[in-house]
Each structure stands twice: as C-alpha cells, then as structure tokens.
N, C-alpha and C positions, 0 to 999 in steps of 0.2 A: 187544224184545230187541236187543242190539248184537253186533257181531263186531269183534274187534281184529285189525289187521294192522300189522306193524312192518317198516320199512325200516332195514337196517343198512348204512351206507355209510362208506368211509374218509375222505371229506371232507364238510364241512357243506353241506347243500342250500342253495344261494343262492336269491334271489328268482326268478330266471329258471327254475331247475329246479323249484321249488315250483309256479310257475304252469303249467309244462308238465305236471306231475303233476295239478294241479287241472283241466286241460283234458280229463281223461279222460272227462268227460261231454259233451263238445262245447260249442259256443258258447251254448247255450240256458240253461245253468245259471249261477247267480250265486255270489258269494263274500261271506262275512260274517266278522267277527272278534269275538272275545270276550276277556275278561280282559286288556284293554289290549293286544290284539294277540297274546297268548300262545297263543290257539287260533284257527285258521282253519277256516271251515266252507264246504264245498261245498253249495250250496242249490238246491232246486227253484225254478222261476220265482216261486212264491208266497212264497218265503223260508223254506220248511220245510227244516231241516238234514238232509242226507243222509249226509255224512261230515264228522267233526270231526277236525282234525289238530292235535296238540300241538306246541309249539315243539321243534325238535331238541335233544337232550341229548348232550353229549360224554361217553361213558363211558370213564374212564381207569383203572378199577380192574380188575386181572387177575382173570379167572374170573367176573366178574359177569354177562356175557351168557350164558355156559354155565349158570350157576346158575339164572337166571330162565327161560330158554327150554328147559332140560333137554335140551340137545344141544350138540355141539361148536360152537365159535364162533371167529371170526377172532382172531388175536393182535394186540395193540396197541390203541390208542384207536380207538373206533368211534362214529359218530354214530347215535343211536337216534331215529328219527322214527316216532311211533305215531299210527295213525288208528283211529277207532271209527266203524263204519257202522251206521246204524239199520236193522234188518230189518223195520221197519214198511213200508218200500218195497223190493220184491224186488230192484231193481237196485243198491241201496246197497252190498251186500257186494262185488259185482264192481267197483263204482266204487272202493272202498277198495283192492281188489287191484290195479286198474289204476294208481291213484295211486302205491302203493308200488312196483309193478313198474317204472314209468317212472323213479322216483328211482333204483332199483337199476341199471337199464340205463344211465342217463346217467352215474352216478357209480361204476359198477363194484362195486356192493354185492350184498347178498342180501336175501331177504324171509322173514319168518316170519308164518304157516306157509308153507312153500315152495309148496304147491299153490295158494295164493291169488294168486301173482304172474302178471301178464300185462300187456300194454301196449295192449290194444284199447280203442277208444272205446266207451263204454257209453251209448247214448242212453236217455233217460228215457221209457219207454213207459207207465208207470202213471199213471193220473189221480189225482194226489195230493190234489186238492180233495175227493175222496170219502172220504179218510182223516181220522180225528180228529187235531186238532192236538196236538203234544207238550205235556205239562202242565208242563214245566220247561225252562229254557234250559240247565241243567247237562248236559253231554254224557254223563256217566257214569251218570246216574239214568234208569232205564228206566220205572219206575212210581212215581208219587208220590201218596200218600193223605194224609189229615189226620194220620195217626200214623206213617207209615212211608215211607222212601225205599228202593226196591228197585233193586239193581244186579245185572244178569245177566252172568255171566262164563263164557265157554266156552273155557277155556285150561287146559293141564295143571297149571300152577302159578300161583295167583292172588297177585300181588305188590301191595305198597302203592305203586302207581303214583301219579303226580300226579292222574290222573282219580279214582282211588278215594279218595285223601286228600281231594280237594275234596268228594267225595260225603259222606264221613264228617263233615267240618267243616260242610257245608251242613245235614246232618241234625241235628247237635247244635245248631246255631244256630237251627234251626226247631223245636226240641224234638221231633224225630222220631227213631225208631229207624232204623238202617241195617241192611238185611238183604241179604246177598250170596247169590245163587242160582247154583249150579253143577251140572254133571253129577256122577255118583258117581266119575268118573275123576279129578277135580280134587283138588289139595292146596293148602294155604295156606302162605305163608311165615310165619315167626314174627312178623315185623313186622305182618302183617295180623291174626294172632291177637291180638297185644297191642293193636292199635288197635281191634279189634272187641269187646274185653272189656266185659262188662256188659250184662245183659238190659235192654230187649228187643232190643238188637242181636243178630243171629243169622247163622250160616252155614247156609243152607238147601240141602240136597242133594235134587235131583230125580231119583229113581231110577225108571226106566221100569217096573220090576216091583214095587217096594215103595212107591211114592209118595214124598212129601216127608218128610224127617226132619232134625233138627238135627245138623250135622256134628261138633259138639263134645260134645253130651250124648247123642245118639242118640234123643231124644224124637220120636215121630211127630208131624208137624205138619199143620195145615190152614190154608187161606187163609180168613180170616173177619174181617169188619168192617175190611177194608183192611190186614190184617197177617197174617203167619204166626205161629200160636200153637199150643201143644201140644193134642193130642186127649186129653181126660181121661175116665176111666171114672166110674162112679157114686160111687166113693170119692174122686174128685178126683185120681187118680194117672195120670201119663202113662206110656204103654207105650213100649218101646224097639224101634226097627226092627231086624229080623234082620241086615241087612248090617253094622250098626254093631258087632255083637259078634263079627264074623268075623276079628278080627286075630290074628296069630300072633306069638309072642315070637321075635325074631331074634337076641337077645343084644346088640343095639345099645343104647347108653345116652347120656344127656345129662347134663352137669354144668351146673347152673343157679345163678347168683348174682343175688340181688336186694339192691341196696344203695342207700343214700341218703347223700349228702354235703351239707355246708352250708358256705358261704363268706361272708365279709363282702362286702357290696355296695359295692365300691370299684373304682377304675380299675385296680388291680393284679390283680384276679382273672382267672385263666385257667381256662376250663372244659375238660373232657375229659381232664385229667391222671389222675384217678382211674380212668377206664376204660382209659386207656393202661397204667397200672400193672397192672391186672388182666390185660390182654392179655399183657404182657411176663412176668409171673409164671407164667401158665398155658400160654403157647404159645412163649415165647422171643422174640417179636417184637411190634411195635406193630400196631394195626389198619392195614389197607391203604387203607381209604376210608371216606367218610362222606357223608351227604346228608340232605335232609328227606323223601325218598321213595325208592322203588325204580324203576329201577336206581340203586344207589349209584354215583355218578359222579365224586366228587371225591377226590383223594389226601388221605390223613389229614393234618389240620392243626388243632391245638388253637387256634391263634390265629384262624384263619378261622371256626371254629364259635363261638368266643367272640364275635367281632365280629358274627356273625349274631344270636346270642341277645341281645346288648346292643342291637342295632338294633330288635329286636322287643319288648323289655321295655317295660312290665310284662306284656305278653302272654306266655303260655308258648310254648316252642319244643320241637318234637318232632323227634328226629334218629334216624337209623339208621346203624350202623357195621358193617363186615364185615372179615374177615381173609383171609389167603392161602387159596386153595382146597384146599391140602393138609391143612389142619386146619379143618374146618367150624366157624365161630364167627360169631355175629351178636349185636349188642346194640341195644337201643333206649334212648334217653335222653330224658327229659322235664325241661327246665330251667324252674324256677318261681321267680318273685320273691315272697318271703313277708316278713312282718314281721321274721323272724329273719335274713334275708339272702337269698342266692341258693342254691337247692337243686337238686341233680341226682338224679332218680329213675332208676336204671339197672337194666335186666334184661340179663343176659349169659348166653348159652347156648353150650356147646361140645359137639360130637358125637364119639362114640367107637364103634368097631366092636367085635365080640365079642372080638377079641384085643388090644384096647387098654385100658390102665388109666387112668382119670381121675386127674389129679394132686392127690388130696386132701391129700397131705402138704404141698403148697405153700400151703394156705389160711391157716395160722396166720401165716406170714411175710407173706403178702399183707395179712391183716387188720391186722397191726401197722403196716405201712407206710401203709396207708390212713388209720389213725387218727393216726399221727404227722405225716403230710405232706399229707393231702387232706381233712381235716374229716369223717371218718367219723361218721355218725349210727348206722346199723345195717347189718348184713350178714347175710343168710340164705343159707346154702349148702345145696343139695339135689341129689339124684340121682333120675333117673327112667329107666325102660325106654322108649325112644323112638328114632326114626330118627336115624342118624348124620348125615344130610344136613340135619337140623333142619327139614325140611318137616313139615306137619301133615296127616295123612290123615283122611278122614271115617270113622274107626273108633275103637274104645275104646283109650285109652292110660291106663295106671295113673297115678294122681296121683304127683307127686314125693314122695320121702321126705326130710324135713329131716335134715341131717347135723350142722350146727353153726349157732349164732347168735352174732354178735359185737355187743356194745354199745359204741359209741364212748365215749371218755373223758368228753366233756362230758355225754352222756346218762347215763352212770353216776353222775356227780356230781349231776345233777338228780334221779335216782331215789333217791339216798342210798347212799353206799358200803356201809354196813353191810347195808342191805337187798339191794343188788345182788349182794353177795358170798355171800349165803346163799339160793340158789334153793330153791323149795318141794320139788322132786324132782330126782333126778340128782346127779351129782358137783358139787363146787364149781368155779366157773369158773377158767380159767387167766388170769393177768394178762399182758396184752400191752402193756407200758408202762402207760398210763392206761386202755386198753380192757380189757374183760372178754370172754373167749371161752368159750362154753358148748357142750360136746358134747351132742348130742341123740339120735343114733342108736346103738343097740347091737345086735349080731347076735342077741341072745337073744329080742327081742320086736319088735313093730311099733308101739310107743307113742310114736314120735317126735313126731307131731302133738299128742298130748295133753301131752307135756312142754313143747312150744313154747307152746301156749295157756296152760298154767299159769304158765310163766315170764313171758310178757307181762303177764298179769293181776297177777302178783306185783310186777313192776318198777314199774308205774304203775297202781295200781287205779283211778285217776281217768281212765284213758285217755290219759295224757300221752305215753307211748311209742307212736308210730304203728306199726301193723302193717306189716311189710315186704311 
C-alpha cells in the first residue's frame, strides 16, 4: 500500500530545497532516480524505495487544485510536488510527510493532507532486509501479478495523475488489467473513469463492513488467482453490494457529448479546435487548460497540443481539458493516426444543478459547425442523472439517455444519402448542411437506446459506422 503527500508551493523547488527535503531520513538513506530523472526516490541502504517524488508541476489553471484536492486552494500558479510513500515500511509515510513539510516550510507553501506535514528527521528503524522486495519498479503499482497491476489509492478524489497514467500504460503494455483499490469514501474523476474503461480493469472498493465490490457496477468481488473478480452464484450471476444501491437522486444532471472528428494528415492540421467549438457553444468560453494527466496544468492552446500529438505520432495521444470552475466541464481527447487521417475521439461532460437547464437547444448549431469546419464524423448527445461536479461516486448512477445523434456529411455520403435519410424508426433526420441530425429521445417512452442501436445498424449494416 502507498500513501500520497503533496507539497503546494508558490515557487519551484530547486535542487537544494529538494535535497533538504530528501534529508528527512538522515544521512543513512540513499537517493535513486527513475524515468530519466523525472522521479527521485528516497531509498533504504539496500536500495529499497521508501518515498518516490515526481518532478514538480506548475499548475496554471484556475480552480484545478481545489477540484482535485476538494478544498480551498491558493490563487495563482502553484507548484505541485507529489510524493508516494510505500507503507511496506512503517516509517515511509512519515518520511513523505517530512519531505513535503520541509518543502512547504522553506518555500512558504502548504501540504495536502495537512495532518501529514512536519519537518522532523525520521530515522529508519525497521529491518528492511526482512521484508519482501518490491515486485516492480513502477512507484504507482502496489501489487503485481501475472494478470493484474493493483494500485491502492487512499485519497478523497482519485485523479489521473502521472503516477496512475504510468500504471495504466504499464499494465496495458504488459497485457495486464489495472485495478484501483480505494476506501468507500473515495470518488473518481471522469478522466480516471474514461481511462479505466474496459474489463478486466476495475475500480475496487474495500468496504470494512461489506467487503470488496466494483465501484462502477456494484458486483461483489473476491481476490482470486491474482486478480479481483466477481463472486458468482450457482447460476453464474454476480450479486450487487448493498452500499452500491444506496444512492439518492439529487436533481443534478450531466450533459455528455461523444464525438469523433477526422482531418487530413498534413502540416496544416490544428487539433483541439472541435473541442474548443463545443466549449464555446455550450459555456460561452474556451477551455481554460489542458494536459496529458491531472492536475491539468497548462493554459489552453490548440497549437501546443497539436505539436505534442505530432511529436508522438504515430503513437496515440491522450489529453485532458478543463473549463472555468464556475461551470464544471471536463473533456478527454484521444488523438489517433489512422489510414483515413488524424482522428480525435472526444468525450465532453458538463455538470448542472437542480435549478440549471442543460443547453440542449445549442446542440444543432454546434453540430452544424462541427461538420462544416471541423471534420465531424459522428456526435452523440446524451443526458444523465449524475453529480454536477462530474466526480464519480462508488454507487449506482443511471445510464445516460441518448438525446440526439449527428452523422457527419462524409459519413452520410458513405452510408448512402437515400438510406441515411430514411431511418428505420423515428422521424426523418434534420439536414444541417451536409450532416444529418437524428432526434432520439421523446418524453413519451424510454426507447432512445433501442432507436440508436437500430439507426446504427441501418446506416452501415456491415459495421462501417463506428459506434460513438
């Protein structure tokens, strides 16, 4: 198990300050580096890592610290220096707290969680030679088996930090599931939920009274053969944990957009403009920041994110974007190089309170502009009853209800205009230039998903139109 401690400072910790922090264990401990120096480790005399420190990140996006730490945060840019302490060694947690406390004391900052901060020297009293060696050098992975990488997180909001992003990538490259274990008080950011999508990846909630269960499906879990898997009855059915079904309807809602765009792969392409168009139509302003992980630390720039994706091509690039804290909004973008060009797979979520109305009337104009200016392939618009702050709790949330589906002009041509203009059920689509816009939801029934499935099967029975 590991414990996270974060130092928030107004200035960047320089080498001297970092060394002062790392001296928290006294002169007998050593220092190691990983990832070309991006991670510094405080080690026991035998080289066993006790505390791993990620390179400081300058967070320049308003509201991002408060969003992730769920508490008021300093105004203005803040340097975020995160340490993970292995609890295999009892002193490691206090070592991490002393490291962060020393940085905050020298630079005039704060520590999260506040109770972890101190500046005392923590001598290593445990005989580490009697403990089993770590099974992996990855600081975020606590348990590694032949099939699964387990990451234990004890924080109120689990974010897609650089640590967790590396664990997910390492698991995928090793053909392993990534399973995040948390207490029942934790929630996920939408970025983590998106990145964790797809079994056997799981969010495992460890409830002291009810045991382990899946935080997204509620299935009761057991640790068996090196992984968490559902407990099945004689009929092969998984039971649902009682705490998972205890959610109450607060009247909060989320507006969800799932869209795909396609561009020619040339030097003129600029990515991120479709997402910026969505943000402006639905919030009146562009995104405030973007990054490859959380915290989202860079001011919004389509040119900079395009340069990053181009430098990584043909490998895919995963990005996170956020908006102003007054209107909860978060998007994930996956940039892919395909034979057809450069594609952006975008999920965009906006949160609304009981007295706020999602701007559904703006969707048709948005869809028309996306098709005319930004290479729209498909756009699925949905509504769901879920938290305004866009965090994901470990309890039941009703699936989203599809409201409308838009087929881009090029995809409509590929499907055949005559066929695309005559859906198997529901009203005829509305023409938005070359795009076709299909209403799906009606107040009289709950068959929106059936209409969407029938429409997709009708448009390309050979599977040519990819599901949004």
